[in-house]
All heavy atoms as a GROMACS GRO file, in nm:
protein
  623
    1MET      N    1   2.983   1.354  -0.308
    1MET     CA    2   2.883   1.452  -0.354
    1MET      C    3   2.766   1.377  -0.417
    1MET      O    4   2.779   1.284  -0.493
    1MET     CB    5   2.952   1.546  -0.456
    1MET     CG    6   2.858   1.654  -0.503
    1MET     SD    7   2.955   1.771  -0.600
    1MET     CE    8   2.845   1.911  -0.588
    2LEU      N    9   2.646   1.424  -0.385
    2LEU     CA   10   2.527   1.356  -0.438
    2LEU      C   11   2.509   1.389  -0.586
    2LEU      O   12   2.537   1.500  -0.632
    2LEU     CB   13   2.402   1.405  -0.364
    2LEU     CG   14   2.387   1.362  -0.222
    2LEU    CD1   15   2.261   1.430  -0.159
    2LEU    CD2   16   2.371   1.208  -0.213
    3GLU      N   17   2.463   1.291  -0.657
    3GLU     CA   18   2.430   1.311  -0.797
    3GLU      C   19   2.311   1.409  -0.802
    3GLU      O   20   2.228   1.416  -0.704
    3GLU     CB   21   2.391   1.179  -0.863
    3GLU     CG   22   2.505   1.083  -0.872
    3GLU     CD   23   2.611   1.127  -0.970
    3GLU    OE1   24   2.579   1.196  -1.068
    3GLU    OE2   25   2.730   1.096  -0.943
    4GLU      N   26   2.291   1.477  -0.909
    4GLU     CA   27   2.184   1.575  -0.918
    4GLU      C   28   2.048   1.511  -0.899
    4GLU      O   29   1.961   1.562  -0.827
    4GLU     CB   30   2.190   1.648  -1.054
    4GLU     CG   31   2.095   1.763  -1.067
    4GLU     CD   32   2.115   1.842  -1.188
    4GLU    OE1   33   2.211   1.813  -1.269
    4GLU    OE2   34   2.035   1.938  -1.212
    5PHE      N   35   2.023   1.396  -0.964
    5PHE     CA   36   1.893   1.333  -0.949
    5PHE      C   37   1.864   1.292  -0.807
    5PHE      O   38   1.751   1.291  -0.760
    5PHE     CB   39   1.877   1.214  -1.044
    5PHE     CG   40   1.956   1.095  -1.007
    5PHE    CD1   41   1.901   0.993  -0.931
    5PHE    CD2   42   2.084   1.076  -1.054
    5PHE    CE1   43   1.975   0.882  -0.895
    5PHE    CE2   44   2.159   0.960  -1.020
    5PHE     CZ   45   2.106   0.867  -0.940
    6GLU      N   46   1.970   1.256  -0.728
    6GLU     CA   47   1.951   1.217  -0.592
    6GLU      C   48   1.906   1.339  -0.509
    6GLU      O   49   1.823   1.325  -0.420
    6GLU     CB   50   2.080   1.158  -0.534
    6GLU     CG   51   2.119   1.026  -0.596
    6GLU     CD   52   2.257   0.974  -0.554
    6GLU    OE1   53   2.349   1.058  -0.538
    6GLU    OE2   54   2.270   0.856  -0.540
    7ARG      N   55   1.962   1.453  -0.539
    7ARG     CA   56   1.917   1.576  -0.468
    7ARG      C   57   1.772   1.606  -0.495
    7ARG      O   58   1.700   1.652  -0.410
    7ARG     CB   59   2.004   1.691  -0.506
    7ARG     CG   60   2.144   1.684  -0.447
    7ARG     CD   61   2.217   1.818  -0.458
    7ARG     NE   62   2.222   1.872  -0.593
    7ARG     CZ   63   2.328   1.850  -0.676
    7ARG    NH1   64   2.430   1.779  -0.640
    7ARG    NH2   65   2.326   1.903  -0.799
    8TYR      N   66   1.726   1.576  -0.619
    8TYR     CA   67   1.583   1.598  -0.656
    8TYR      C   68   1.492   1.506  -0.571
    8TYR      O   69   1.388   1.550  -0.521
    8TYR     CB   70   1.563   1.577  -0.802
    8TYR     CG   71   1.626   1.681  -0.890
    8TYR    CD1   72   1.679   1.649  -1.012
    8TYR    CD2   73   1.640   1.815  -0.852
    8TYR    CE1   74   1.739   1.742  -1.093
    8TYR    CE2   75   1.698   1.913  -0.930
    8TYR     CZ   76   1.749   1.874  -1.050
    8TYR     OH   77   1.810   1.970  -1.130
    9TYR      N   78   1.532   1.380  -0.555
    9TYR     CA   79   1.451   1.291  -0.477
    9TYR      C   80   1.442   1.338  -0.332
    9TYR      O   81   1.337   1.333  -0.271
    9TYR     CB   82   1.507   1.145  -0.480
    9TYR     CG   83   1.482   1.076  -0.609
    9TYR    CD1   84   1.587   1.006  -0.673
    9TYR    CD2   85   1.358   1.074  -0.671
    9TYR    CE1   86   1.568   0.943  -0.795
    9TYR    CE2   87   1.339   1.009  -0.793
    9TYR     CZ   88   1.441   0.944  -0.854
    9TYR     OH   89   1.425   0.878  -0.971
   10ILE      N   90   1.554   1.382  -0.280
   10ILE     CA   91   1.552   1.432  -0.142
   10ILE      C   92   1.465   1.554  -0.132
   10ILE      O   93   1.387   1.569  -0.038
   10ILE     CB   94   1.700   1.462  -0.097
   10ILE    CG1   95   1.775   1.332  -0.079
   10ILE    CG2   96   1.699   1.540   0.034
   10ILE    CD1   97   1.923   1.348  -0.057
   11SER      N   98   1.476   1.647  -0.228
   11SER     CA   99   1.398   1.768  -0.229
   11SER      C  100   1.247   1.738  -0.237
   11SER      O  101   1.167   1.799  -0.165
   11SER     CB  102   1.439   1.856  -0.349
   11SER     OG  103   1.361   1.973  -0.352
   12ILE      N  104   1.209   1.639  -0.320
   12ILE     CA  105   1.070   1.601  -0.331
   12ILE      C  106   1.020   1.548  -0.196
   12ILE      O  107   0.912   1.584  -0.150
   12ILE     CB  108   1.049   1.501  -0.445
   12ILE    CG1  109   1.068   1.567  -0.581
   12ILE    CG2  110   0.909   1.437  -0.434
   12ILE    CD1  111   1.074   1.473  -0.696
   13GLY      N  112   1.098   1.464  -0.137
   13GLY     CA  113   1.059   1.406  -0.007
   13GLY      C  114   1.042   1.512   0.098
   13GLY      O  115   0.946   1.506   0.177
   14LEU      N  116   1.129   1.609   0.105
   14LEU     CA  117   1.117   1.716   0.200
   14LEU      C  118   0.995   1.805   0.172
   14LEU      O  119   0.924   1.849   0.265
   14LEU     CB  120   1.244   1.806   0.200
   14LEU     CG  121   1.371   1.733   0.253
   14LEU    CD1  122   1.491   1.821   0.233
   14LEU    CD2  123   1.353   1.696   0.400
   15LYS      N  124   0.958   1.821   0.048
   15LYS     CA  125   0.840   1.898   0.012
   15LYS      C  126   0.714   1.822   0.050
   15LYS      O  127   0.617   1.879   0.096
   15LYS     CB  128   0.841   1.931  -0.137
   15LYS     CG  129   0.944   2.035  -0.175
   15LYS     CD  130   0.951   2.059  -0.323
   15LYS     CE  131   1.062   2.154  -0.357
   15LYS     NZ  132   1.074   2.176  -0.499
   16VAL      N  133   0.713   1.692   0.027
   16VAL     CA  134   0.598   1.609   0.070
   16VAL      C  135   0.580   1.623   0.220
   16VAL      O  136   0.470   1.651   0.268
   16VAL     CB  137   0.618   1.459   0.033
   16VAL    CG1  138   0.514   1.374   0.101
   16VAL    CG2  139   0.612   1.442  -0.121
   17SER      N  140   0.686   1.613   0.295
   17SER     CA  141   0.680   1.629   0.443
   17SER      C  142   0.629   1.768   0.480
   17SER      O  143   0.540   1.782   0.564
   17SER     CB  144   0.819   1.609   0.500
   17SER     OG  145   0.813   1.633   0.641
   18TYR      N  146   0.677   1.872   0.413
   18TYR     CA  147   0.636   2.007   0.443
   18TYR      C  148   0.485   2.031   0.420
   18TYR      O  149   0.413   2.081   0.509
   18TYR     CB  150   0.718   2.103   0.356
   18TYR     CG  151   0.664   2.246   0.362
   18TYR    CD1  152   0.696   2.331   0.468
   18TYR    CD2  153   0.582   2.297   0.262
   18TYR    CE1  154   0.647   2.462   0.476
   18TYR    CE2  155   0.533   2.427   0.265
   18TYR     CZ  156   0.568   2.508   0.376
   18TYR     OH  157   0.517   2.638   0.380
   19TYR      N  158   0.439   1.990   0.303
   19TYR     CA  159   0.295   2.011   0.272
   19TYR      C  160   0.206   1.920   0.354
   19TYR      O  161   0.097   1.959   0.389
   19TYR     CB  162   0.271   1.993   0.122
   19TYR     CG  163   0.322   2.113   0.042
   19TYR    CD1  164   0.431   2.100  -0.040
   19TYR    CD2  165   0.263   2.235   0.055
   19TYR    CE1  166   0.482   2.208  -0.110
   19TYR    CE2  167   0.308   2.346  -0.019
   19TYR     CZ  168   0.419   2.334  -0.099
   19TYR     OH  169   0.468   2.439  -0.169
   20ARG      N  170   0.253   1.803   0.388
   20ARG     CA  171   0.173   1.713   0.476
   20ARG      C  172   0.157   1.780   0.612
   20ARG      O  173   0.045   1.786   0.662
   20ARG     CB  174   0.244   1.575   0.491
   20ARG     CG  175   0.172   1.487   0.592
   20ARG     CD  176   0.251   1.357   0.616
   20ARG     NE  177   0.385   1.372   0.661
   20ARG     CZ  178   0.423   1.409   0.789
   20ARG    NH1  179   0.326   1.434   0.878
   20ARG    NH2  180   0.548   1.422   0.822
   21LYS      N  181   0.264   1.832   0.666
   21LYS     CA  182   0.257   1.898   0.796
   21LYS      C  183   0.173   2.024   0.788
   21LYS      O  184   0.099   2.058   0.882
   21LYS     CB  185   0.396   1.926   0.847
   21LYS     CG  186   0.473   1.802   0.888
   21LYS     CD  187   0.615   1.829   0.924
   21LYS     CE  188   0.692   1.706   0.954
   21LYS     NZ  189   0.833   1.725   0.978
   22LEU      N  190   0.186   2.093   0.676
   22LEU     CA  191   0.109   2.221   0.657
   22LEU      C  192  -0.040   2.190   0.656
   22LEU      O  193  -0.119   2.272   0.709
   22LEU     CB  194   0.150   2.286   0.525
   22LEU     CG  195   0.106   2.427   0.500
   22LEU    CD1  196   0.168   2.527   0.603
   22LEU    CD2  197   0.140   2.469   0.358
   23THR      N  198  -0.080   2.075   0.606
   23THR     CA  199  -0.221   2.041   0.607
   23THR      C  200  -0.269   1.974   0.738
   23THR      O  201  -0.382   1.943   0.754
   23THR     CB  202  -0.257   1.948   0.489
   23THR    OG1  203  -0.178   1.828   0.503
   23THR    CG2  204  -0.232   2.014   0.355
   24GLY      N  205  -0.173   1.954   0.826
   24GLY     CA  206  -0.204   1.899   0.960
   24GLY      C  207  -0.221   1.748   0.963
   24GLY      O  208  -0.283   1.697   1.061
   25LEU      N  209  -0.166   1.681   0.866
   25LEU     CA  210  -0.178   1.536   0.864
   25LEU      C  211  -0.049   1.472   0.917
   25LEU      O  212   0.059   1.517   0.897
   25LEU     CB  213  -0.201   1.483   0.720
   25LEU     CG  214  -0.334   1.522   0.651
   25LEU    CD1  215  -0.334   1.470   0.509
   25LEU    CD2  216  -0.450   1.469   0.726
   26THR      N  217  -0.071   1.354   0.979
   26THR     CA  218   0.044   1.272   1.014
   26THR      C  219   0.077   1.181   0.899
   26THR      O  220  -0.001   1.167   0.804
   26THR     CB  221   0.010   1.185   1.139
   26THR    OG1  222  -0.094   1.092   1.099
   26THR    CG2  223  -0.034   1.267   1.257
   27GLN      N  224   0.195   1.116   0.907
   27GLN     CA  225   0.228   1.024   0.801
   27GLN      C  226   0.126   0.909   0.798
   27GLN      O  227   0.087   0.866   0.686
   27GLN     CB  228   0.364   0.960   0.826
   27GLN     CG  229   0.478   1.051   0.799
   27GLN     CD  230   0.612   0.985   0.818
   27GLN    OE1  231   0.628   0.881   0.880
   27GLN    NE2  232   0.721   1.051   0.766
   28GLU      N  233   0.076   0.870   0.914
   28GLU     CA  234  -0.026   0.762   0.921
   28GLU      C  235  -0.155   0.805   0.849
   28GLU      O  236  -0.214   0.727   0.776
   28GLU     CB  237  -0.054   0.726   1.066
   28GLU     CG  238   0.058   0.658   1.137
   28GLU     CD  239   0.171   0.754   1.189
   28GLU    OE1  240   0.149   0.876   1.188
   28GLU    OE2  241   0.274   0.706   1.230
   29GLN      N  242  -0.197   0.929   0.872
   29GLN     CA  243  -0.320   0.976   0.810
   29GLN      C  244  -0.307   0.986   0.661
   29GLN      O  245  -0.398   0.951   0.588
   29GLN     CB  246  -0.360   1.112   0.874
   29GLN     CG  247  -0.407   1.104   1.017
   29GLN     CD  248  -0.412   1.238   1.083
   29GLN    OE1  249  -0.334   1.327   1.057
   29GLN    NE2  250  -0.515   1.251   1.169
   30LEU      N  251  -0.193   1.038   0.613
   30LEU     CA  252  -0.172   1.050   0.468
   30LEU      C  253  -0.170   0.910   0.408
   30LEU      O  254  -0.234   0.890   0.305
   30LEU     CB  255  -0.040   1.124   0.441
   30LEU     CG  256  -0.003   1.133   0.292
   30LEU    CD1  257  -0.105   1.202   0.207
   30LEU    CD2  258   0.134   1.205   0.282
   31ALA      N  259  -0.100   0.820   0.470
   31ALA     CA  260  -0.094   0.683   0.419
   31ALA      C  261  -0.231   0.619   0.414
   31ALA      O  262  -0.265   0.555   0.311
   31ALA     CB  263   0.001   0.598   0.505
   32GLU      N  264  -0.309   0.639   0.515
   32GLU     CA  265  -0.443   0.581   0.519
   32GLU      C  266  -0.530   0.637   0.410
   32GLU      O  267  -0.600   0.564   0.342
   32GLU     CB  268  -0.509   0.612   0.656
   32GLU     CG  269  -0.647   0.546   0.671
   32GLU     CD  270  -0.704   0.572   0.810
   32GLU    OE1  271  -0.633   0.550   0.911
   32GLU    OE2  272  -0.820   0.616   0.818
   33ARG      N  273  -0.525   0.769   0.385
   33ARG     CA  274  -0.603   0.833   0.283
   33ARG      C  275  -0.560   0.787   0.143
   33ARG      O  276  -0.643   0.784   0.051
   33ARG     CB  277  -0.595   0.984   0.292
   33ARG     CG  278  -0.666   1.037   0.414
   33ARG     CD  279  -0.660   1.188   0.420
   33ARG     NE  280  -0.724   1.233   0.543
   33ARG     CZ  281  -0.750   1.360   0.566
   33ARG    NH1  282  -0.723   1.455   0.476
   33ARG    NH2  283  -0.807   1.398   0.682
   34MET      N  284  -0.432   0.753   0.130
   34MET     CA  285  -0.385   0.709  -0.002
   34MET      C  286  -0.396   0.556  -0.019
   34MET      O  287  -0.378   0.506  -0.129
   34MET     CB  288  -0.235   0.747  -0.018
   34MET     CG  289  -0.219   0.896  -0.033
   34MET     SD  290  -0.042   0.931  -0.055
   34MET     CE  291  -0.007   0.840  -0.204
   35GLY      N  292  -0.419   0.487   0.090
   35GLY     CA  293  -0.430   0.340   0.083
   35GLY      C  294  -0.296   0.274   0.069
   35GLY      O  295  -0.280   0.171   0.005
   36VAL      N  296  -0.194   0.333   0.132
   36VAL     CA  297  -0.056   0.275   0.132
   36VAL      C  298  -0.010   0.258   0.274
   36VAL      O  299  -0.072   0.305   0.366
   36VAL     CB  300   0.044   0.366   0.056
   36VAL    CG1  301  -0.001   0.380  -0.092
   36VAL    CG2  302   0.057   0.500   0.119
   37ASP      N  303   0.102   0.188   0.289
   37ASP     CA  304   0.156   0.162   0.419
   37ASP      C  305   0.228   0.289   0.475
   37ASP      O  306   0.288   0.362   0.395
   37ASP     CB  307   0.255   0.047   0.414
   37ASP     CG  308   0.295  -0.004   0.555
   37ASP    OD1  309   0.216  -0.074   0.616
   37ASP    OD2  310   0.407   0.036   0.596
   38THR      N  311   0.221   0.312   0.600
   38THR     CA  312   0.284   0.429   0.663
   38THR      C  313   0.435   0.432   0.632
   38THR      O  314   0.494   0.535   0.609
   38THR     CB  315   0.260   0.430   0.814
   38THR    OG1  316   0.121   0.426   0.838
   38THR    CG2  317   0.324   0.550   0.878
   39SER      N  318   0.499   0.313   0.632
   39SER     CA  319   0.642   0.309   0.606
   39SER      C  320   0.676   0.361   0.467
   39SER      O  321   0.788   0.418   0.445
   39SER     CB  322   0.695   0.167   0.626
   39SER     OG  323   0.641   0.083   0.528
   40PHE      N  324   0.585   0.351   0.374
   40PHE     CA  325   0.605   0.401   0.236
   40PHE      C  326   0.618   0.552   0.237
   40PHE      O  327   0.705   0.609   0.177
   40PHE     CB  328   0.491   0.353   0.145
   40PHE     CG  329   0.506   0.400   0.002
   40PHE    CD1  330   0.608   0.353  -0.075
   40PHE    CD2  331   0.419   0.487  -0.050
   40PHE    CE1  332   0.626   0.392  -0.211
   40PHE    CE2  333   0.429   0.529  -0.182
   40PHE     CZ  334   0.532   0.482  -0.261
   41ILE      N  335   0.528   0.618   0.313
   41ILE     CA  336   0.532   0.764   0.324
   41ILE      C  337   0.663   0.804   0.395
   41ILE      O  338   0.733   0.898   0.356
   41ILE     CB  339   0.413   0.819   0.402
   41ILE    CG1  340   0.281   0.782   0.329
   41ILE    CG2  341   0.425   0.969   0.420
   41ILE    CD1  342   0.265   0.837   0.187
   42GLY      N  343   0.700   0.727   0.497
   42GLY     CA  344   0.823   0.757   0.568
   42GLY      C  345   0.946   0.748   0.475
   42GLY      O  346   1.038   0.827   0.483
   43GLN      N  347   0.948   0.647   0.388
   43GLN     CA  348   1.055   0.632   0.294
   43GLN      C  349   1.065   0.743   0.197
   43GLN      O  350   1.176   0.790   0.163
   43GLN     CB  351   1.046   0.496   0.219
   43GLN     CG  352   1.068   0.377   0.308
   43GLN     CD  353   1.041   0.250   0.228
   43GLN    OE1  354   0.984   0.248   0.124
   43GLN    NE2  355   1.085   0.139   0.290
   44ILE      N  356   0.952   0.792   0.150
   44ILE     CA  357   0.949   0.906   0.058
   44ILE      C  358   1.004   1.030   0.124
   44ILE      O  359   1.080   1.108   0.070
   44ILE     CB  360   0.807   0.931   0.004
   44ILE    CG1  361   0.764   0.812  -0.088
   44ILE    CG2  362   0.796   1.065  -0.070
   44ILE    CD1  363   0.616   0.820  -0.127
   45GLU      N  364   0.963   1.053   0.251
   45GLU     CA  365   0.996   1.178   0.316
   45GLU      C  366   1.138   1.180   0.374
   45GLU      O  367   1.196   1.284   0.394
   45GLU     CB  368   0.900   1.205   0.432
   45GLU     CG  369   0.760   1.240   0.385
   45GLU     CD  370   0.669   1.278   0.501
   45GLU    OE1  371   0.714   1.284   0.618
   45GLU    OE2  372   0.550   1.303   0.473
   46ALA      N  373   1.196   1.063   0.401
   46ALA     CA  374   1.327   1.057   0.463
   46ALA      C  375   1.436   1.110   0.372
   46ALA      O  376   1.454   1.060   0.262
   46ALA     CB  377   1.360   0.914   0.502
   47PRO      N  378   1.506   1.216   0.413
   47PRO     CA  379   1.608   1.276   0.325
   47PRO      C  380   1.730   1.186   0.308
   47PRO      O  381   1.805   1.212   0.213
   47PRO     CB  382   1.646   1.407   0.399
   47PRO     CG  383   1.612   1.381   0.541
   47PRO     CD  384   1.494   1.286   0.543
   48ASN      N  385   1.746   1.084   0.388
   48ASN     CA  386   1.867   1.002   0.372
   48ASN      C  387   1.833   0.872   0.293
   48ASN      O  388   1.920   0.792   0.276
   48ASN     CB  389   1.926   0.968   0.509
   48ASN     CG  390   1.831   0.895   0.598
   48ASN    OD1  391   1.708   0.896   0.575
   48ASN    ND2  392   1.876   0.830   0.701
   49ILE      N  393   1.712   0.852   0.257
   49ILE     CA  394   1.673   0.736   0.180
   49ILE      C  395   1.641   0.776   0.040
   49ILE      O  396   1.545   0.856   0.018
   49ILE     CB  397   1.551   0.662   0.244
   49ILE    CG1  398   1.586   0.609   0.385
   49ILE    CG2  399   1.504   0.546   0.158
   49ILE    CD1  400   1.472   0.548   0.458
   50LEU      N  401   1.716   0.730  -0.055
   50LEU     CA  402   1.695   0.768  -0.191
   50LEU      C  403   1.605   0.666  -0.254
   50LEU      O  404   1.648   0.556  -0.287
   50LEU     CB  405   1.826   0.780  -0.264
   50LEU     CG  406   1.921   0.882  -0.199
   50LEU    CD1  407   2.056   0.878  -0.272
   50LEU    CD2  408   1.860   1.020  -0.208
   51LYS      N  409   1.480   0.698  -0.276
   51LYS     CA  410   1.387   0.605  -0.335
   51LYS      C  411   1.315   0.677  -0.449
   51LYS      O  412   1.264   0.786  -0.436
   51LYS     CB  413   1.284   0.565  -0.230
   51LYS     CG  414   1.182   0.471  -0.280
   51LYS     CD  415   1.080   0.430  -0.172
   51LYS     CE  416   0.973   0.347  -0.229
   51LYS     NZ  417   0.994   0.206  -0.213
   52ALA      N  418   1.314   0.615  -0.564
   52ALA     CA  419   1.244   0.670  -0.676
   52ALA      C  420   1.094   0.674  -0.644
   52ALA      O  421   1.042   0.582  -0.593
   52ALA     CB  422   1.271   0.592  -0.802
   53ILE      N  423   1.035   0.786  -0.677
   53ILE     CA  424   0.892   0.802  -0.660
   53ILE      C  425   0.830   0.820  -0.797
   53ILE      O  426   0.879   0.896  -0.876
   53ILE     CB  427   0.858   0.920  -0.563
   53ILE    CG1  428   0.708   0.938  -0.546
   53ILE    CG2  429   0.926   1.044  -0.612
   53ILE    CD1  430   0.671   1.039  -0.441
   54SER      N  431   0.727   0.740  -0.827
   54SER     CA  432   0.662   0.751  -0.957
   54SER      C  433   0.580   0.880  -0.963
   54SER      O  434   0.534   0.933  -0.859
   54SER     CB  435   0.575   0.630  -0.984
   54SER     OG  436   0.460   0.635  -0.902
   55LEU      N  437   0.559   0.925  -1.085
   55LEU     CA  438   0.471   1.041  -1.103
   55LEU      C  439   0.332   1.009  -1.056
   55LEU      O  440   0.263   1.092  -1.002
   55LEU     CB  441   0.472   1.086  -1.251
   55LEU     CG  442   0.594   1.160  -1.295
   55LEU    CD1  443   0.586   1.197  -1.442
   55LEU    CD2  444   0.610   1.288  -1.214
   56ASP      N  445   0.285   0.887  -1.078
   56ASP     CA  446   0.152   0.847  -1.028
   56ASP      C  447   0.143   0.868  -0.876
   56ASP      O  448   0.042   0.929  -0.832
   56ASP     CB  449   0.124   0.702  -1.068
   56ASP     CG  450  -0.012   0.658  -1.017
   56ASP    OD1  451  -0.112   0.716  -1.060
   56ASP    OD2  452  -0.016   0.562  -0.935
   57THR      N  453   0.241   0.822  -0.805
   57THR     CA  454   0.240   0.836  -0.659
   57THR      C  455   0.248   0.985  -0.621
   57THR      O  456   0.173   1.029  -0.535
   57THR     CB  457   0.358   0.760  -0.596
   57THR    OG1  458   0.347   0.624  -0.628
   57THR    CG2  459   0.361   0.782  -0.447
   58LEU      N  460   0.332   1.061  -0.689
   58LEU     CA  461   0.344   1.201  -0.661
   58LEU      C  462   0.210   1.276  -0.684
   58LEU      O  463   0.168   1.355  -0.602
   58LEU     CB  464   0.454   1.264  -0.745
   58LEU     CG  465   0.495   1.405  -0.706
   58LEU    CD1  466   0.546   1.413  -0.562
   58LEU    CD2  467   0.600   1.456  -0.802
   59PHE      N  468   0.145   1.239  -0.791
   59PHE     CA  469   0.015   1.303  -0.818
   59PHE      C  470  -0.092   1.261  -0.717
   59PHE      O  471  -0.180   1.338  -0.680
   59PHE     CB  472  -0.035   1.269  -0.963
   59PHE     CG  473   0.026   1.360  -1.066
   59PHE    CD1  474   0.150   1.327  -1.122
   59PHE    CD2  475  -0.035   1.476  -1.102
   59PHE    CE1  476   0.208   1.411  -1.215
   59PHE    CE2  477   0.025   1.561  -1.196
   59PHE     CZ  478   0.145   1.530  -1.253
   60ARG      N  479  -0.084   1.134  -0.670
   60ARG     CA  480  -0.180   1.091  -0.567
   60ARG      C  481  -0.156   1.164  -0.434
   60ARG      O  482  -0.252   1.205  -0.367
   60ARG     CB  483  -0.167   0.940  -0.543
   60ARG     CG  484  -0.224   0.859  -0.659
   60ARG     CD  485  -0.205   0.711  -0.644
   60ARG     NE  486  -0.264   0.664  -0.517
   60ARG     CZ  487  -0.216   0.559  -0.452
   60ARG    NH1  488  -0.113   0.491  -0.492
   60ARG    NH2  489  -0.275   0.522  -0.339
   61ILE      N  490  -0.025   1.189  -0.402
   61ILE     CA  491   0.002   1.264  -0.278
   61ILE      C  492  -0.047   1.407  -0.298
   61ILE      O  493  -0.110   1.457  -0.207
   61ILE     CB  494   0.159   1.265  -0.258
   61ILE    CG1  495   0.202   1.122  -0.212
   61ILE    CG2  496   0.196   1.366  -0.149
   61ILE    CD1  497   0.355   1.106  -0.204
   62ALA      N  498  -0.018   1.470  -0.409
   62ALA     CA  499  -0.064   1.607  -0.437
   62ALA      C  500  -0.216   1.616  -0.422
   62ALA      O  501  -0.270   1.710  -0.361
   62ALA     CB  502  -0.018   1.650  -0.574
   63LYS      N  503  -0.287   1.519  -0.480
   63LYS     CA  504  -0.432   1.525  -0.475
   63LYS      C  505  -0.481   1.509  -0.329
   63LYS      O  506  -0.571   1.580  -0.279
   63LYS     CB  507  -0.493   1.413  -0.561
   63LYS     CG  508  -0.644   1.414  -0.562
   63LYS     CD  509  -0.696   1.305  -0.657
   63LYS     CE  510  -0.847   1.309  -0.656
   63LYS     NZ  511  -0.906   1.211  -0.745
   64THR      N  512  -0.424   1.414  -0.258
   64THR     CA  513  -0.462   1.389  -0.117
   64THR      C  514  -0.435   1.514  -0.028
   64THR      O  515  -0.515   1.546   0.058
   64THR     CB  516  -0.388   1.269  -0.061
   64THR    OG1  517  -0.413   1.153  -0.145
   64THR    CG2  518  -0.431   1.238   0.080
   65LEU      N  519  -0.324   1.581  -0.054
   65LEU     CA  520  -0.287   1.700   0.025
   65LEU      C  521  -0.350   1.827  -0.031
   65LEU      O  522  -0.335   1.934   0.028
   65LEU     CB  523  -0.136   1.715   0.034
   65LEU     CG  524  -0.062   1.602   0.102
   65LEU    CD1  525   0.091   1.628   0.095
   65LEU    CD2  526  -0.103   1.593   0.248
   66ASP      N  527  -0.418   1.816  -0.146
   66ASP     CA  528  -0.476   1.934  -0.213
   66ASP      C  529  -0.370   2.039  -0.244
   66ASP      O  530  -0.386   2.158  -0.213
   66ASP     CB  531  -0.589   1.994  -0.134
   66ASP     CG  532  -0.681   2.086  -0.215
   66ASP    OD1  533  -0.687   2.066  -0.336
   66ASP    OD2  534  -0.736   2.178  -0.156
   67VAL      N  535  -0.260   1.992  -0.300
   67VAL     CA  536  -0.144   2.081  -0.340
   67VAL      C  537  -0.120   2.055  -0.486
   67VAL      O  538  -0.118   1.944  -0.532
   67VAL     CB  539  -0.018   2.038  -0.260
   67VAL    CG1  540   0.102   2.115  -0.306
   67VAL    CG2  541  -0.042   2.063  -0.108
   68PRO      N  542  -0.105   2.166  -0.565
   68PRO     CA  543  -0.076   2.146  -0.705
   68PRO      C  544   0.054   2.066  -0.724
   68PRO      O  545   0.152   2.093  -0.660
   68PRO     CB  546  -0.057   2.287  -0.757
   68PRO     CG  547  -0.120   2.378  -0.657
   68PRO     CD  548  -0.112   2.304  -0.526
   69PRO      N  549   0.054   1.966  -0.812
   69PRO     CA  550   0.166   1.879  -0.829
   69PRO      C  551   0.299   1.951  -0.865
   69PRO      O  552   0.408   1.912  -0.823
   69PRO     CB  553   0.131   1.785  -0.943
   69PRO     CG  554  -0.018   1.784  -0.943
   69PRO     CD  555  -0.061   1.920  -0.896
   70TYR      N  556   0.291   2.065  -0.935
   70TYR     CA  557   0.413   2.137  -0.973
   70TYR      C  558   0.490   2.182  -0.851
   70TYR      O  559   0.610   2.205  -0.859
   70TYR     CB  560   0.381   2.251  -1.064
   70TYR     CG  561   0.333   2.376  -0.997
   70TYR    CD1  562   0.421   2.474  -0.950
   70TYR    CD2  563   0.194   2.398  -0.982
   70TYR    CE1  564   0.375   2.588  -0.886
   70TYR    CE2  565   0.150   2.516  -0.918
   70TYR     CZ  566   0.240   2.607  -0.872
   70TYR     OH  567   0.195   2.720  -0.806
   71LYS      N  568   0.424   2.203  -0.734
   71LYS     CA  569   0.491   2.249  -0.616
   71LYS      C  570   0.601   2.151  -0.573
   71LYS      O  571   0.700   2.186  -0.516
   71LYS     CB  572   0.393   2.266  -0.500
   71LYS     CG  573   0.290   2.375  -0.524
   71LYS     CD  574   0.343   2.505  -0.478
   71LYS     CE  575   0.229   2.606  -0.475
   71LYS     NZ  576   0.270   2.731  -0.422
   72PHE      N  577   0.582   2.018  -0.601
   72PHE     CA  578   0.680   1.919  -0.566
   72PHE      C  579   0.791   1.912  -0.665
   72PHE      O  580   0.898   1.859  -0.634
   72PHE     CB  581   0.613   1.782  -0.554
   72PHE     CG  582   0.506   1.775  -0.448
   72PHE    CD1  583   0.370   1.769  -0.479
   72PHE    CD2  584   0.542   1.775  -0.315
   72PHE    CE1  585   0.277   1.765  -0.386
   72PHE    CE2  586   0.447   1.769  -0.214
   72PHE     CZ  587   0.313   1.765  -0.250
   73LEU      N  588   0.771   1.960  -0.786
   73LEU     CA  589   0.869   1.946  -0.893
   73LEU      C  590   0.940   2.076  -0.928
   73LEU      O  591   1.019   2.081  -1.020
   73LEU     CB  592   0.798   1.891  -1.020
   73LEU     CG  593   0.734   1.754  -1.000
   73LEU    CD1  594   0.650   1.719  -1.122
   73LEU    CD2  595   0.838   1.652  -0.977
   74LYS      N  596   0.914   2.180  -0.854
   74LYS     CA  597   0.979   2.307  -0.878
   74LYS      C  598   1.109   2.308  -0.796
   74LYS      O  599   1.112   2.303  -0.673
   74LYS     CB  600   0.889   2.422  -0.832
   74LYS     CG  601   0.943   2.556  -0.860
   74LYS     CD  602   0.842   2.663  -0.827
   74LYS     CE  603   0.906   2.799  -0.853
   74LYS     NZ  604   0.820   2.909  -0.805
   75PHE      N  605   1.220   2.315  -0.868
   75PHE     CA  606   1.354   2.314  -0.806
   75PHE      C  607   1.418   2.449  -0.834
   75PHE      O  608   1.458   2.479  -0.946
   75PHE     CB  609   1.438   2.201  -0.863
   75PHE     CG  610   1.373   2.066  -0.848
   75PHE    CD1  611   1.320   2.002  -0.956
   75PHE    CD2  612   1.360   2.004  -0.726
   75PHE    CE1  613   1.256   1.879  -0.946
   75PHE    CE2  614   1.302   1.884  -0.711
   75PHE     CZ  615   1.250   1.817  -0.823
   76ASP      N  616   1.430   2.528  -0.729
   76ASP     CA  617   1.494   2.660  -0.747
   76ASP      C  618   1.641   2.656  -0.727
   76ASP      O  619   1.697   2.578  -0.653
   76ASP     CB  620   1.431   2.763  -0.649
   76ASP     CG  621   1.285   2.785  -0.676
   76ASP    OD1  622   1.246   2.786  -0.796
   76ASP    OD2  623   1.208   2.799  -0.581
   0.00000   0.00000   0.00000
């Protein structure tokens, strides 16, 4: 069974993927706009890769996608 914090990382990654696709961007386009490597975005979005994401990175993603940051941190 996954630890609770691990489920949160997975949930955040899935939300990043959802909002990226909603805005019509590819992983490559998001990475380019953020100035990071495409593989970094892939690692964040992959539900089977548990990678800690900093708040700074999360806020940069939110700004790039024009999505309020709380949308990524709301766990129902």
